[in-house]
N, C-alpha and C positions, 0 to 999 in steps of 0.2 A: 479477479486475479486467476482463478484457473487456467484462464485465454491464455497469459505467458508463460505459466509454471506448470502445465498438462503433461509436460514430458521431461519435465527438472525436477524432481524430486528438493531437491534443496534448496532449487528459492520456491520450493513453494515452503516449506517446514518455517523457513525463513520467513517470508509474506505472513505465515497463521499470527506472527509476535509482531506484529510494527502495527504502527501506531500512520495515520494513513493520512492528510492534510488536498483539500483539493483547491487550490489555485488562494494558497496559504490558509483558509479554512479548514480546521478540524471534522476528514469523512469520515463516511463508512460503510461497512456495505450495499449498502438502500441507497446510498447521499448519492443522483443522478448523475453518467460523468458525459460532458459536454464532447462536440467539436471542439478541441484545441485548449482542453483543460491541459494546467499542471496539476500531476499528481506527483506529491512526495510520498519513500515509505520512511520510516522512521523506524531504522530500528532500536529493543533497546542498549538503553544504555546507561549507564552510570557517575557519578561524577555534579561535579557543578556550584 
């Protein structure tokens, strides 16, 4: 996350509260990222 948000403080703030999916499965900072993987960043939302 730091690589994509290092010069974008607002993006860094949003990413810090997002949930992440890697190829459709829940992921965290320790999940290995492989070439070609699909990463989804899901911001918090209400409803449902």
